[in-house]
TIRO-2110 file (N, C-alpha, C; in Angstrom, 1 decimal):
// TIRO-2110
29.6, 95.2, 69.5, N, 1, A
28.3, 95.4, 70.3, CA, 1, A
27.2, 95.7, 69.4, C, 1, A
27.4, 96.3, 68.2, N, 2, A
26.4, 96.6, 67.3, CA, 2, A
25.7, 95.3, 66.7, C, 2, A
26.6, 94.3, 66.5, N, 3, A
26.0, 93.0, 66.0, CA, 3, A
25.0, 92.4, 67.0, C, 3, A
25.4, 92.5, 68.3, N, 4, A
24.5, 91.9, 69.3, CA, 4, A
23.1, 92.7, 69.3, C, 4, A
23.2, 94.0, 69.1, N, 5, A
21.9, 94.7, 69.1, CA, 5, A
21.1, 94.4, 67.9, C, 5, A
21.7, 94.2, 66.8, N, 6, A
21.0, 93.8, 65.6, CA, 6, A
20.4, 92.4, 65.7, C, 6, A
21.2, 91.5, 66.3, N, 7, A
20.7, 90.1, 66.5, CA, 7, A
19.6, 90.1, 67.5, C, 7, A
19.7, 90.9, 68.5, N, 8, A
18.6, 91.0, 69.5, CA, 8, A
17.3, 91.5, 68.9, C, 8, A
17.5, 92.5, 68.1, N, 9, A
16.3, 93.1, 67.4, CA, 9, A
15.7, 92.1, 66.5, C, 9, A
16.5, 91.3, 65.8, N, 10, A
16.0, 90.3, 64.9, CA, 10, A
15.1, 89.3, 65.6, C, 10, A
15.6, 88.8, 66.8, N, 11, A
14.9, 87.8, 67.5, CA, 11, A
13.7, 88.4, 68.2, C, 11, A
13.7, 89.6, 68.6, N, 12, A
12.5, 90.3, 69.1, CA, 12, A
11.5, 90.4, 68.1, C, 12, A
11.9, 90.8, 66.9, N, 13, A
10.9, 91.0, 65.7, CA, 13, A
10.3, 89.6, 65.4, C, 13, A
11.1, 88.6, 65.4, N, 14, A
10.6, 87.2, 65.1, CA, 14, A
9.6, 86.8, 66.1, C, 14, A
10.0, 87.0, 67.4, N, 15, A
9.1, 86.7, 68.5, CA, 15, A
7.8, 87.4, 68.4, C, 15, A
7.9, 88.7, 68.1, N, 16, A
6.6, 89.5, 68.0, CA, 16, A
5.7, 89.0, 66.8, C, 16, A
6.4, 88.6, 65.7, N, 17, A
5.6, 88.1, 64.6, CA, 17, A
5.0, 86.7, 64.9, C, 17, A
5.8, 85.9, 65.6, N, 18, A
5.3, 84.6, 66.0, CA, 18, A
4.1, 84.8, 67.0, C, 18, A
4.2, 85.7, 68.0, N, 19, A
3.1, 85.9, 68.9, CA, 19, A
1.9, 86.4, 68.2, C, 19, A
2.1, 87.3, 67.3, N, 20, A
0.9, 87.9, 66.6, CA, 20, A
0.2, 86.8, 65.7, C, 20, A
1.1, 85.9, 65.1, N, 21, A
0.5, 84.9, 64.2, CA, 21, A
-0.3, 83.9, 65.1, C, 21, A
0.2, 83.6, 66.3, N, 22, A
-0.5, 82.6, 67.2, CA, 22, A
-1.8, 83.3, 67.6, C, 22, A
-1.7, 84.6, 67.9, N, 23, A
-2.9, 85.2, 68.4, CA, 23, A
-4.0, 85.3, 67.2, C, 23, A
-3.5, 85.6, 66.0, N, 24, A
-4.4, 85.5, 64.9, CA, 24, A
-5.0, 84.1, 64.7, C, 24, A
-4.2, 83.1, 64.9, N, 25, A
-4.7, 81.7, 64.8, CA, 25, A
-5.9, 81.5, 65.8, C, 25, A
-5.7, 81.9, 67.0, N, 26, A
-6.8, 81.6, 68.0, CA, 26, A
-8.0, 82.5, 67.8, C, 26, A
-7.8, 83.7, 67.3, N, 27, A
-8.9, 84.7, 67.1, CA, 27, A
-9.7, 84.3, 65.9, C, 27, A
-9.0, 84.1, 64.7, N, 28, A
-9.7, 84.0, 63.5, CA, 28, A
-9.7, 82.5, 62.9, C, 28, A
-8.9, 81.6, 63.5, N, 29, A
-8.9, 80.3, 63.0, CA, 29, A
-8.0, 80.1, 61.9, C, 29, A
-7.3, 81.1, 61.5, N, 30, A
-6.3, 81.0, 60.4, CA, 30, A
-5.0, 80.4, 60.9, C, 30, A
-4.3, 79.6, 60.1, N, 31, A
-3.1, 79.0, 60.5, CA, 31, A
-1.9, 80.0, 60.5, C, 31, A
-1.0, 79.9, 61.5, N, 32, A
0.2, 80.8, 61.5, CA, 32, A
1.0, 80.7, 60.2, C, 32, A
1.8, 81.7, 60.0, N, 33, A
2.6, 81.7, 58.8, CA, 33, A
3.7, 80.6, 58.8, C, 33, A
3.6, 79.7, 57.9, N, 34, A
4.6, 78.6, 57.9, CA, 34, A
6.0, 79.1, 57.7, C, 34, A
6.2, 80.2, 56.9, N, 35, A
7.6, 80.6, 56.7, CA, 35, A
8.3, 81.1, 57.9, C, 35, A
7.5, 81.6, 58.9, N, 36, A
8.1, 82.1, 60.1, CA, 36, A
8.6, 80.9, 60.9, C, 36, A
7.8, 79.8, 61.0, N, 37, A
8.2, 78.6, 61.7, CA, 37, A
9.4, 77.9, 61.0, C, 37, A
9.4, 78.0, 59.7, N, 38, A
10.6, 77.4, 58.9, CA, 38, A
11.8, 78.2, 59.3, C, 38, A
11.7, 79.5, 59.4, N, 39, A
12.8, 80.4, 59.7, CA, 39, A
13.4, 80.1, 61.1, C, 39, A
12.5, 80.0, 62.1, N, 40, A
12.9, 79.7, 63.4, CA, 40, A
13.5, 78.3, 63.6, C, 40, A
12.9, 77.3, 62.9, N, 41, A
13.5, 76.0, 62.9, CA, 41, A
14.8, 75.9, 62.3, C, 41, A
15.0, 76.7, 61.2, N, 42, A
16.3, 76.7, 60.5, CA, 42, A
17.4, 77.4, 61.4, C, 42, A
17.0, 78.5, 62.1, N, 43, A
18.0, 79.1, 63.1, CA, 43, A
18.4, 78.2, 64.2, C, 43, A
17.4, 77.5, 64.7, N, 44, A
17.7, 76.5, 65.8, CA, 44, A
18.6, 75.4, 65.3, C, 44, A
18.3, 74.8, 64.2, N, 45, A
19.1, 73.7, 63.6, CA, 45, A
20.5, 74.2, 63.3, C, 45, A
20.7, 75.4, 62.8, N, 46, A
22.0, 75.9, 62.5, CA, 46, A
22.8, 76.1, 63.8, C, 46, A
22.2, 76.7, 64.8, N, 47, A
22.9, 76.9, 66.0, CA, 47, A
23.3, 75.6, 66.7, C, 47, A
22.5, 74.6, 66.6, N, 48, A
22.8, 73.3, 67.2, CA, 48, A
24.0, 72.7, 66.4, C, 48, A
24.0, 72.8, 65.1, N, 49, A
25.1, 72.3, 64.3, CA, 49, A
26.4, 73.0, 64.6, C, 49, A
26.4, 74.3, 64.8, N, 50, A
27.6, 75.0, 65.1, CA, 50, A
28.1, 74.7, 66.5, C, 50, A
27.2, 74.5, 67.5, N, 51, A
27.6, 74.1, 68.8, CA, 51, A
28.3, 72.7, 68.7, C, 51, A
27.7, 71.8, 67.9, N, 52, A
28.3, 70.4, 67.8, CA, 52, A
29.7, 70.5, 67.2, C, 52, A
29.8, 71.4, 66.2, N, 53, A
31.2, 71.5, 65.6, CA, 53, A
32.2, 72.0, 66.6, C, 53, A
31.8, 73.0, 67.4, N, 54, A
32.7, 73.6, 68.4, CA, 54, A
33.0, 72.5, 69.4, C, 54, A
32.1, 71.7, 69.9, N, 55, A
32.3, 70.6, 70.8, CA, 55, A
33.3, 69.6, 70.2, C, 55, A
33.1, 69.2, 69.0, N, 56, A
34.1, 68.3, 68.3, CA, 56, A
35.5, 68.9, 68.3, C, 56, A
35.6, 70.1, 67.9, N, 57, A
36.9, 70.8, 67.8, CA, 57, A
37.6, 70.8, 69.2, C, 57, A
36.8, 71.2, 70.3, N, 58, A
37.4, 71.2, 71.6, CA, 58, A
37.9, 69.8, 72.0, C, 58, A
37.0, 68.8, 71.8, N, 59, A
37.4, 67.4, 72.1, CA, 59, A
38.6, 67.0, 71.4, C, 59, A
38.7, 67.3, 70.1, N, 60, A
39.9, 66.9, 69.3, CA, 60, A
41.1, 67.6, 69.8, C, 60, A
41.1, 68.9, 70.1, N, 61, A
42.3, 69.6, 70.6, CA, 61, A
42.7, 69.1, 72.0, C, 61, A
41.7, 68.7, 72.8, N, 62, A
42.0, 68.2, 74.2, CA, 62, A
42.7, 66.8, 74.1, C, 62, A
42.2, 66.0, 73.1, N, 63, A
42.8, 64.7, 73.0, CA, 63, A
44.2, 64.7, 72.4, C, 63, A
44.5, 65.7, 71.6, N, 64, A
45.8, 65.9, 71.0, CA, 64, A
46.9, 66.3, 72.1, C, 64, A
46.4, 67.0, 73.1, N, 65, A
47.4, 67.5, 74.1, CA, 65, A
47.9, 66.4, 75.0, C, 65, A
END
């Protein structure tokens, strides 16, 4: 349960930073932090990769039965 709380806090922190950087962009005309977008894109890509691996494993096990 502790892992889920930490993960939830991480995503909330990232969301808050993203929201603030977008707000700064509209208010001051500065571009948002590229490292934050890189981090979010990396997390999304990794999660998609892991889900694809799980789907392949399930399909393989079902076809063997």
